[in-house]
C-alpha positions in Angstrom: 19.4 -6.1 16.0 16.2 -8.0 15.1 12.6 -7.1 15.8 11.3 -8.3 19.1 8.0 -9.2 17.3 9.3 -11.2 14.4 13.0 -12.3 14.3 13.0 -12.4 10.5 12.1 -8.8 10.1 15.2 -6.6 9.7 15.5 -3.3 11.5 14.5 -0.2 9.4 16.9 0.4 6.6 17.3 4.0 7.7 16.4 5.8 10.9 16.6 9.4 11.8 18.3 10.8 14.9 15.3 11.7 17.1 15.2 14.8 19.3 15.9 14.2 23.0 12.9 16.2 24.1 10.0 17.6 22.3 9.1 17.1 18.7 9.4 19.8 16.0 6.2 18.7 14.1 8.0 16.8 11.4 7.2 13.2 10.2 10.7 11.9 10.9 10.4 13.1 14.5 7.0 11.4 14.9 7.3 7.9 13.5 9.0 5.7 16.0 11.5 3.0 14.8 11.0 -0.2 16.7 14.7 -0.4 17.6 14.5 2.7 19.8 11.6 1.5 22.0 12.5 1.3 25.7 9.4 -0.8 26.6 8.5 -2.6 23.3 5.7 -4.6 24.8 3.7 -1.4 25.2 3.6 -0.8 21.5 1.0 -3.4 20.7 -1.8 -0.8 20.6 0.0 1.5 18.2 -2.4 2.8 15.6 -0.2 2.6 12.5 2.4 0.0 11.7 4.9 0.5 8.8 6.6 -2.5 7.1 9.1 -2.1 4.3 8.9 -4.8 1.6 11.9 -4.2 -0.7 11.3 -6.7 -3.5 11.4 -5.9 -7.2 13.0 -9.0 -8.7 9.5 -10.3 -9.5 8.7 -7.2 -11.6 8.0 -7.9 -15.3 9.6 -4.5 -16.3 13.1 -3.6 -15.0 12.5 -2.0 -11.6 14.3 -0.6 -8.6 11.2 -0.5 -6.5 13.1 -2.4 -3.8 14.8 1.0 -3.1 11.5 2.7 -2.2 11.3 1.8 1.5 14.7 3.4 2.2 13.8 6.5 0.0 10.4 6.7 1.7 12.0 6.9 5.2 14.6 9.5 4.0 11.8 11.7 2.6 10.0 12.1 6.0 11.9 15.3 6.9 10.2 17.1 4.0 6.8 16.7 5.6 5.1 18.1 8.7 2.7 16.0 10.7 0.0 18.8 10.4 -2.3 18.6 7.4 -3.5 22.1 6.7 -6.2 20.9 4.2 -8.1 18.9 6.8 -6.9 20.6 10.0 -5.6 17.4 11.6 -2.2 16.6 13.1 -1.0 13.0 12.6 1.2 13.2 15.6 -2.0 12.7 17.7 -1.9 9.0 16.6 0.9 6.6 17.2 3.0 5.2 14.3 5.7 2.5 14.5 8.2 1.5 11.8 8.9 -2.2 12.4 11.5 -2.6 9.7 11.9 -4.5 6.4 11.0 -8.0 5.3 14.4 -9.8 4.5 14.8 -10.7 0.9 16.7 -13.7 -0.6 19.2 -12.8 -3.2 17.9 -15.1 -5.9 14.9 -17.1 -4.6 11.7 -15.1 -5.2 9.5 -17.8 -3.7 11.5 -17.5 -0.5 11.0 -13.7 -0.6 7.3 -14.2 -1.0 7.1 -16.7 1.9 8.9 -14.2 4.1 6.3 -11.5 3.2 3.4 -13.8 4.0 4.9 -14.8 7.3 5.7 -11.2 8.3 2.2 -10.0 7.3 0.5 -12.8 9.3 2.6 -12.0 12.4 1.9 -8.3 12.2 -1.8 -8.8 11.8 -1.8 -11.2 14.8 0.4 -8.9 17.0 -1.3 -5.6 16.1 -5.0 -6.5 16.1 -6.3 -3.0 15.8 -3.5 -1.3 13.8 -3.5 -0.2 10.2 -0.7 -2.1 8.6 1.0 -0.1 5.8 3.3 -2.0 3.5 5.8 0.0 1.5 6.9 -1.9 -1.6 8.4 -3.2 -3.7 6.6 -4.3 -6.8 2.9 -5.3 -7.0 3.6 -9.0 -6.4 3.9 -8.1 -2.7 0.1 -7.4 -2.5 -0.9 -11.0 -2.9 1.5 -12.0 -0.2 0.5 -9.3 2.3 -3.2 -10.2 1.8 -2.4 -14.0 2.2 -0.7 -13.1 5.5 -3.7 -11.1 6.6 -6.0 -14.1 5.7 -3.8 -16.4 7.7 -4.1 -14.1 10.7 -7.8 -13.6 10.3 -9.2 -16.8 8.7 -12.8 -16.1 9.5 -12.9 -12.7 7.8 -13.9 -12.0 4.2 -11.3 -9.8 2.6 -12.0 -7.3 -0.2 -9.6 -5.3 -2.4 -9.7 -1.7 -3.5 -7.1 -1.2 -6.2 -5.9 2.0 -7.8 -4.2 0.8 -11.0 -3.7 1.2 -14.7 -3.6 -2.6 -15.1 -5.9 -5.5 -14.2 -2.9 -7.4 -12.8 -4.7 -10.6 -13.8 -2.0 -12.1 -16.0 -1.8 -15.9 -16.3 0.2 -17.4 -13.5 1.5 -20.2 -15.7 3.1 -17.6 -18.0 4.2 -15.0 -15.5 4.4 -16.7 -12.1 3.8 -14.6 -9.0 5.0 -11.4 -10.7 3.8 -7.8 -10.4 1.4 -8.6 -13.2 -0.4 -11.4 -11.4 -1.3 -10.5 -7.8 -5.0 -10.3 -8.3 -5.2 -13.5 -10.2 -3.0 -15.1 -7.6 -5.5 -14.1 -4.9 -8.4 -15.4 -6.9 -6.9 -18.7 -7.9 -5.6 -19.3 -4.4 -9.1 -18.8 -3.1 -8.1 -16.0 -0.7 -10.2 -13.2 -2.3 -13.2 -13.6 -4.6 -13.1 -11.8 -7.9 -16.4 -10.2 -7.0 -14.7 -8.7 -4.0 -12.1 -6.8 -6.1 -12.7 -3.3 -7.2 -10.2 -1.6 -9.6 -10.3 2.1 -10.3 -8.0 3.8 -12.9 -7.9 1.4 -15.9 -7.5 3.3 -19.1 -6.1 3.3 -22.6 -4.1 0.7 -24.4 -2.4 -1.0 -21.4 -4.5 -4.2 -20.9 -5.1 -7.0 -23.4 -8.6 -8.0 -24.2 -8.2 -11.5 -22.7 -7.5 -9.9 -19.3 -10.8 -8.0 -19.5 -12.6 -11.2 -20.4 -11.0 -13.0 -17.4 -12.1 -10.1 -15.2 -15.6 -10.4 -16.4 -15.6 -14.2 -16.0 -14.5 -13.9 -12.4 -16.8 -11.0 -11.6 -14.0 -8.5 -11.0 -15.5 -5.0 -10.6 -13.7 -2.2 -12.4 -14.2 1.5 -13.1 -12.2 3.0 -16.0 -10.6 6.3 -15.4 -12.8 7.9 -18.0 -15.9 6.7 -16.1 -14.6 7.7 -12.7 -13.8 11.2 -14.0 -17.3 11.7 -15.4 -18.9 10.6 -12.1 -16.2 12.2 -10.0 -13.2 10.4 -8.4 -14.4 10.8 -4.8 -17.9 9.7 -5.6 -16.6 6.7 -7.6 -14.4 5.6 -4.8 -17.1 6.0 -2.2 -19.6 3.9 -4.3 -17.0 1.1 -4.7 -16.3 1.1 -1.0 -20.0 1.0 -0.1 -20.6 -2.0 -2.4 -17.5 -3.7 -1.1 -18.2 -3.1 2.5 -21.6 -4.7 2.2 -19.9 -8.0 1.2 -16.7 -8.2 3.2 -15.3 -7.7 6.8 -12.0 -6.1 5.8 -10.9 -4.0 2.9 -7.2 -3.9 1.8 -6.2 -0.8 -0.2 -3.5 -1.2 -2.8 -2.0 1.8 -4.6 0.0 1.0 -7.7 1.8 4.2 -8.6 1.5 3.4 -12.3 -2.1 4.6 -12.1 -0.7 8.1 -12.3 -0.1 9.9 -15.6 3.6 9.6 -16.6 3.8 13.4 -16.3 3.2 13.2 -12.6 5.2 10.1 -11.8 8.6 9.9 -13.6 9.8 7.4 -11.0 7.4 4.6 -12.1 8.7 1.7 -14.3 5.4 1.1 -16.1 4.1 4.7 -16.2 1.7 5.6 -19.0 0.1 8.7 -20.5 -3.5 9.4 -19.7 -3.4 8.3 -16.1 -4.6 10.0 -12.9 -3.4 13.4 -11.8 -1.8 13.8 -8.4 -4.9 15.5 -7.1 -7.2 12.7 -8.3 -5.2 10.0 -6.6 -4.8 11.9 -3.3 -8.6 12.5 -3.3 -9.3 8.8 -3.8 -6.8 7.7 -1.2 -8.3 10.1 1.4 -11.8 8.7 0.8 -10.5 5.2 1.2 -8.6 6.1 4.4 -11.9 7.4 5.9 -13.7 4.2 5.5 -13.9 2.1 8.7 -13.4 -1.3 6.9 -10.1 -0.3 5.2 -7.6 -1.8 7.7 -4.4 -2.2 5.7 -2.8 -0.7 2.6 0.3 -0.8 0.4 2.1 1.5 -2.0 3.9 -0.3 -4.8 5.8 0.1 -8.1 7.7 3.3 -7.2 11.3 3.2 -8.4 13.5 6.0 -6.8 16.3 5.2 -9.3 14.1 6.3 -12.2 12.9 9.5 -10.4 14.4 12.9 -11.1 16.9 14.5 -8.8 14.3 16.3 -6.7 12.5 13.0 -6.2 8.9 14.1 -7.0 7.6 10.6 -7.2 9.1 9.5 -3.9 7.6 12.6 -2.2 4.3 11.8 -3.8 4.4 8.3 -2.5 5.0 9.6 1.0 2.2 12.2 0.5 -0.1 9.3 -0.4 0.8 7.5 2.8 0.2 10.6 4.9 -3.1 11.3 3.1 -4.3 7.8 3.9 -3.5 8.4 7.6 -5.3 11.7 7.4 -8.4 9.7 6.3 -7.8 7.3 9.3 -7.8 10.3 11.6 -10.9 11.8 10.0 -12.8 8.5 10.4 -12.1 8.7 14.1 -13.4 12.2 14.2 -16.5 11.1 12.1 -17.3 8.3 14.7 -17.2 10.7 17.7 
């Protein structure tokens, strides 16, 4: 069965059996798979749209990040819709799982074309929804943003990036890999370097030439050391305020390798000295509250590298739910 919205989107890789009447307050009982809709045309005003993007063939390091969309869905039963910390219940907003972008077995370019097309269609169909892409490696970000730009060509797009790396590698050396999405967006003219803000860079995980390229293109970046001195929440808020003064729409991308290796065993390029779980969740919550943040992704999480209890998978889901908590709080703030 194909999506009524976009024939090339496959149904969700995994769906839960939903209760016949009444919800028990769990995430897997709240998020609605598109295949179960009785009147699908009524879903266009849904507030949150989830798209699986199971691509990791374009990863520089060996990665099973393509398995995360499925693991993400399976983890939902571990979470309630109610967030005790902020006293909000996510079940008060609507969420729709539209399925997965199909991936070609060998042709990465075709995979990327499919992502762009799916993103453009979703942003056209769901004009007021928060589109949440579940990757996949970081190459998907450039494609999701290109699709957004196709759907909204008059809007200036900015990027808020949580990452250990610049992701500005030379396209001629690396192609559209997980090391090149930000350079891809700059060189394709979709996003200006000055409209990119990266928080979380640290240590010995970027070469000097990438820093020089970032400076040349006006990319804004805050090292993790600097962000910690100022405070993670304040640092994120300042970046958002600067970015919001220049753009119409902000796209949030969360590369899970921004986390310290101790907190994220299921990340292919994890490093020592990265963010703690608490720091990343705080940053994502601040981003979720900002009215110009209209789409996000979570990338570079490999369930196959995770431990048996799946701490990294659960954290990825927690990040998604935390972002939506911010979305709910922005609605409360505006009332």
